C-alpha positions as CSV (number, residue, x, y, z in Angstrom):
1,X,130.9,-28.0,219.8
2,X,134.2,-28.6,217.5
3,X,132.7,-32.0,216.8
4,X,129.5,-30.8,215.6
5,X,131.7,-28.4,212.6
6,X,133.9,-31.7,212.3
7,X,130.3,-33.6,211.8
8,X,129.1,-30.7,209.3
9,X,132.4,-30.7,207.2
10,X,132.2,-35.0,206.9
11,X,128.3,-33.9,205.6
12,X,129.0,-31.4,203.1
13,X,132.0,-33.7,201.7
14,X,130.0,-36.6,201.3
15,X,127.2,-34.4,199.9
16,X,129.2,-33.3,197.3
17,X,130.7,-36.7,196.3
18,X,127.2,-38.2,195.9
19,X,125.5,-34.7,194.1
20,X,128.4,-35.2,191.7
21,X,126.8,-37.5,188.4
22,X,128.8,-39.3,186.0
23,X,127.7,-39.7,182.8
24,X,128.3,-42.1,180.0
25,X,131.5,-41.2,177.8
26,X,131.4,-41.6,173.9
27,X,133.4,-44.9,173.9
28,X,130.8,-46.5,176.0
29,X,128.0,-45.3,174.3
30,X,129.7,-46.4,170.9
31,X,130.3,-50.0,172.6
32,X,127.1,-50.4,173.0
33,X,125.4,-49.2,169.7
34,X,128.1,-51.6,168.4
35,X,126.8,-54.7,170.6
36,X,123.1,-53.6,169.7
37,X,124.3,-53.3,166.0
38,X,125.9,-56.9,165.8
39,X,122.6,-58.2,167.9
40,X,120.3,-56.7,165.2
41,X,122.7,-58.2,162.2
42,X,122.4,-61.6,163.8
43,X,118.8,-61.5,164.4
44,X,117.2,-59.7,161.9
45,X,117.6,-62.1,158.9
46,X,116.6,-64.8,161.0
47,X,113.0,-63.1,161.9
48,X,112.6,-62.1,158.2
49,X,112.9,-65.5,157.3
50,X,110.8,-66.6,159.1
51,X,108.3,-64.3,157.9
52,X,108.6,-65.8,154.5
53,X,107.9,-68.8,155.6
54,X,104.9,-68.0,157.4
55,X,103.2,-66.2,154.5
56,X,104.0,-69.8,152.7
57,X,101.9,-71.3,155.4
58,X,98.7,-68.7,155.5
59,X,98.5,-69.5,151.7
60,X,98.3,-73.4,151.7
61,X,95.9,-73.2,155.0
62,X,93.6,-70.7,152.8
63,X,94.0,-73.1,149.5
64,X,93.0,-75.5,151.8
65,X,90.0,-74.0,152.8
66,X,88.9,-73.0,149.6
67,X,89.5,-76.6,148.6
68,X,87.2,-77.5,151.3
69,X,84.3,-74.9,150.3
70,X,84.7,-76.0,147.0
71,X,83.8,-79.4,147.7
72,X,80.6,-78.3,149.8
73,X,79.4,-76.5,146.6
74,X,79.9,-79.4,144.5
75,X,77.8,-81.4,147.0
76,X,75.3,-79.2,146.8
77,X,75.1,-78.1,143.5
78,X,76.4,-81.5,141.7
79,X,79.3,-79.3,140.1
80,X,82.0,-77.4,140.8
81,X,82.0,-73.6,139.7
82,X,82.7,-72.6,136.6
83,X,85.6,-70.8,135.5
84,X,83.6,-67.7,134.8
85,X,81.8,-68.1,138.0
86,X,85.4,-68.6,139.8
87,X,85.9,-68.6,144.1
88,X,83.2,-65.5,144.0
89,X,80.6,-68.5,144.0
90,X,81.5,-69.6,147.6
91,X,80.8,-66.2,148.6
92,X,77.6,-65.0,146.9
93,X,75.0,-67.4,145.0
94,X,75.6,-67.7,141.3
95,X,72.9,-66.6,139.0
96,X,70.9,-69.5,137.8
97,X,72.3,-71.4,140.9
98,X,69.4,-73.3,142.4
99,X,70.9,-75.4,144.7
100,X,73.3,-73.2,146.2
101,X,73.3,-73.3,150.1
102,X,76.2,-70.8,150.7
103,X,77.9,-68.8,151.7
104,X,80.7,-71.3,152.0
105,X,83.2,-69.4,153.2
106,X,82.5,-67.6,156.6
107,X,84.4,-64.2,155.1
108,X,84.6,-62.1,151.8
109,X,87.2,-64.0,149.5
110,X,90.4,-62.7,150.7
111,X,93.4,-62.2,148.4
112,X,97.0,-64.2,149.2
113,X,99.1,-63.2,151.8
114,X,101.2,-61.0,149.0
115,X,98.3,-59.4,147.8
116,X,97.2,-60.8,144.8
117,X,94.4,-63.0,143.7
118,X,93.9,-66.6,144.3
119,X,93.6,-68.4,140.9
120,X,90.9,-71.0,140.0
121,X,91.2,-73.3,137.0
122,X,88.8,-76.1,135.8
123,X,89.6,-78.6,134.8
124,X,92.7,-78.2,136.4
125,X,95.5,-80.6,135.0
126,X,95.2,-83.9,136.7
127,X,92.4,-82.5,139.0
128,X,88.8,-81.8,138.6
129,X,89.9,-77.9,139.6
130,X,93.1,-76.1,141.0
131,X,93.5,-73.0,143.1
132,X,96.6,-71.6,143.5
133,X,98.6,-68.4,144.4
134,X,101.9,-67.5,142.5
135,X,103.8,-66.6,145.3
136,X,105.3,-63.5,146.2
137,X,106.1,-62.1,142.8
138,X,102.9,-62.9,141.4
139,X,104.0,-64.6,138.2
140,X,103.8,-68.2,136.8
141,X,106.6,-70.6,138.0
142,X,109.6,-69.3,140.4
143,X,111.5,-70.4,143.7
144,X,111.5,-69.8,147.5
145,X,108.6,-67.6,148.2
146,X,107.9,-67.1,144.6
147,X,107.4,-70.2,144.0
148,X,103.6,-71.2,143.2
149,X,101.5,-73.2,145.8
150,X,98.5,-75.1,144.8
151,X,96.2,-77.7,146.3
152,X,98.0,-80.6,143.8
């Protein structure tokens, strides 16, 4: 019987130690927050730089698709869309266009990645036509993400 009481005492003392839970101290929480902040400060600028580069790549890909559609329009009709018709002629039949065989784009005419309309010019300087986006700022000129993107 004495053995049982010692056993019970042993179990009670073990249960008491196991039952007590240790939480995080304020210092440990601050250290974790500082580490997370340092990682975010290191990773975030690189991530957002990649986003800017991907928008430029999307604009270039869309301009390339427009070029192919304009060339197909020319093959069907014998001329490029006029400045008045613009890129909308790739999606909907322009008035009086008998040989139009479109639509030449599968979806509606998209805006550039920054939400601005693409610019279509006929003639386009050295080219028969020019398709361009003015970049992130939506104004001619600029550098980096604000630079003009065109089919030149």
